C-alpha positions, 0 to 999 in steps of 0.5 A: 523556567520554574519547575512546578510540582505535579499535583494529584488529580482524579484518575491518578494513582497515589501512594499514601501513609495515614494515621487515624486517631481521635481528638485525644490522640488515640491511634485506631489505624495506621499504615506506618510500618507497612507499605503505603496504601495505593489508590486511584483517586476518584475510584471511591476506595477510601473515605470521600473526605480523605480522597478530597484532601488528597486532590491537589497534593504533591509527592512528599507533602503531608496534611492533617485532615479532621473528618467528623465521625458522621462523614467517616463511619457514621 
């Protein structure tokens, strides 16, 4: 019997840490050193591109996501 990890889907509450930096590596925002951010996927609490990247992830996974400026704050 194979134990598959639970994957995040819309409606799930997830906890996450993030580091927001530009292509030169300059950090503009981070949750490191603070409690993780708690969001409900699909409630549009964060950038849509970040929310989309979280869907399908399992607890403990990490991912790098490039978000063009126009999709982030443009």
